[in-house]
N, C-alpha and C positions, 0 to 999 in steps of 0.2 A: 524550382523557380529561382532565378538569379535576380536579386534586387541590388540597386546601386543608389548612392547619394552623390550629390555634387558638393564639394567643399570649396568655398571661395578662398582662393589662395593663389598668389602669383608665383609661387615656388613650384614650377612644373618642369618637366623634362625638356630642356632646351637641346636642340640637336637638329638632325635632318632626317626626313623620310626619303628613302631611295626606292626606285623601281628598276630592277635589273632585267632588261628586256631579253637577254639571252637565256636567263634562268626562269623568267616570268615570275619573279618573286619581289615582295616588298621587304625592306629591312629598315631599321632605325639605328642611327649612330649619334652619340655613344649609347651603348646598352647600359641599362641600370638593372640591378637585381630584380628578377621576376621568377619566382619559383612555383607559381601557380599559373596555369595557362587555361584561358577560356577560349573555345573555338567557335568561330562563326564562318561558315563556308570553309575555306582552307586558311583563314587568317587566325593567328594567335594573338590574344590580348594578354600581355604579360602583367601579372599581379604580384606585388611584393607581399609575402605572407605575414610579415611583421606589422606593416601599416595597412594592409589590404587595399593599397593604392595601385591603380593601373599605371604602368610605367611606359609602355610602348606597344606597337603592333608590328607583326612580321608574318610572313607566310607566302604561300603560293596563290597566284591569281592570273591565270592565262588570259592574255588580251583578247583572244578569240571568244571568250565567254562574257566580255564586257558589253553591256547594252548602252548604245549611245543615247544620251538623254540630257536634258537640262537639269542641273542640280542647283536649287535655290535655297540655301540655308544662310540667312543673313544675321540671325539673332543667336549668338552664343557668347559665352564668357570664358575667360581663362581661369583655370582652377584644377582641382583634383577630382578624379573619378574614383569613388570608394566602393568596394564590394562590401555590402552590409553584413551578410551572414559569415560567421567565423567557422562554419563546419567544413571548410575546405582545407585539406592537408597540403603541405608543400610537396612539390615534386610530382603532382598529379595534374591531369587535364580533364576538363569537362566541356561538353558540347552544348552551347546555348540553343542552336537551331536544329535540335535532334529530330524534330518531326518534319521539318521542311527546310532544306538547305537554302540559305538566303542568296538572292541574286546580286550581281555586281553591275554597277552603272558607271559611266564615264562621261564627263562633260568636257568636250574638246575646247570650248571657249574659256572655261575657268581653270581647267586642269585638276578639278576635284574628281576623285574616285569614291564611290559610295558602295558599301556592302550593307544590304538591308533595304529599308524603305526610303524612297526619295520623296515621299509625301509627308510634309511637315505641317502640323497644325498648332493651334494655341496650347495644346497639352504637351507639346514637345519642348524639351530643354536641352540645349547643346552646351558642351564644355570642351574646350581645347585643353586636354590634359598633357599633351606633348606638342611640340612645334608641328603645325600643320596636321595634327591628329585630333579629330573631334569625335566624341561619343555623343549620340543623341538619345536621350531617355524619354520615355513616355510612361507616366505613372510609375516611375522608378525602375522600369524594365528597359533593357537595351533595345533601341529601335533601329539604329544605324551606326555604322562606323565610317567616317569620312577621312580620306587621306589625300594630301596634295603633295605628291612625290617629286623629287628630282629624278628625271629619267636618265639612266645610264645605258647607252646603246652598245 
């Protein structure tokens, strides 16, 4: 089980999320050290093993797999996403959604892409841990990852 905390802190990864249409990939610039990788679908959440802080998201996400939907996450804070458990060694990857690969959604009106659930209730807490990169937790477990990328055609 992967558990997370949110730390209120305005010192997060400023940068830009990109979606490269020809490669069908997300990337984040500038990159910050992330030597642990947590996988959801085909996205990587980079974790710095010294601070256990999430730094960015990158990976493959073919547009043809995106489900068009309304994504309504209005309540989130800026801060840090911290992986609680220290049993993860640097240089390794772990899959969060090993039993059931998470689906991807896209809201054409807002530009938000979501991997995971698009149903947000009072038990959900969102944190923008990098520019236009939001993790939604539900009872300290990852519920969704939202990205609002700059599209590169």
